[in-house]
N, C-alpha and C positions, 0 to 999 in steps of 0.2 A: 483491539488488534489481534489477530492471531497469526502466527507464522508457522507452517509446516512444510519442513524441508522436503518430504516425501509426497506431499500434495495430498489434497482432499477430493473425493470424487464428488463432481458438482455437475448434475444433470447427466445427459447422455453423452458418454466419450469425452468429458471435459474435466480437467483437473485444475484445482485453484491451490495456490502455495501462500497467498496472503490475502486476509480478510481485514479490511478496515472499516470501522463504524465511525462516522462522523456526526456530531451534534452541534448545531448552530442556533442561536437566537433567532426567531423568524424575523426580527427587525434587522438582522446582518445578513441577509439574503446575498449581497454582493460579495461579502467575506467568503461566504460558503463557495459561491461559484468560482471565485478566485483559488481558493485553497483546493476544491474539487478537480479544477482544470490542471492545476500544476501536478497533483498528486497522480491524476489519471495519464498525463503525458510520461510520467516515471513508469508507472506500472504496465504499460503496453509494450516495453522493451523487454525482452527475455533476458538480456544481459543484465539489466538493472534488478529483475527479479531474482536472477542467479546471485548477485552480490548480496541482495537483502536477505535471502533466505540462508545466508551462512552467518548472520549475525546470531550472537548467543543470549544477549541481553537486550532488555527494552533500549536502554541508553545507546547501546550500539546501533540498534536498528534506526532510532531517531537521527543519530549522527550521520549515518550512511545515507538515509533518506534526504536529509538536508543538503548532503554533498552532491546529491544526485539532482535535485532541483534547479 
């Protein structure tokens, strides 16, 4: 996971503020889909991103993410 409050240039004219890497056992693809879908729903909302990029620790980020799920 990478959080950058000022954003990272990503492609042409795009900025990314949160990058999350997920690794799931291939035998648990349904779990991956469930987790990915829920996180995706949170990450498409600008207000949610605004709240997440204000976190200053990993634990605070995880707590905030869970509260948004």
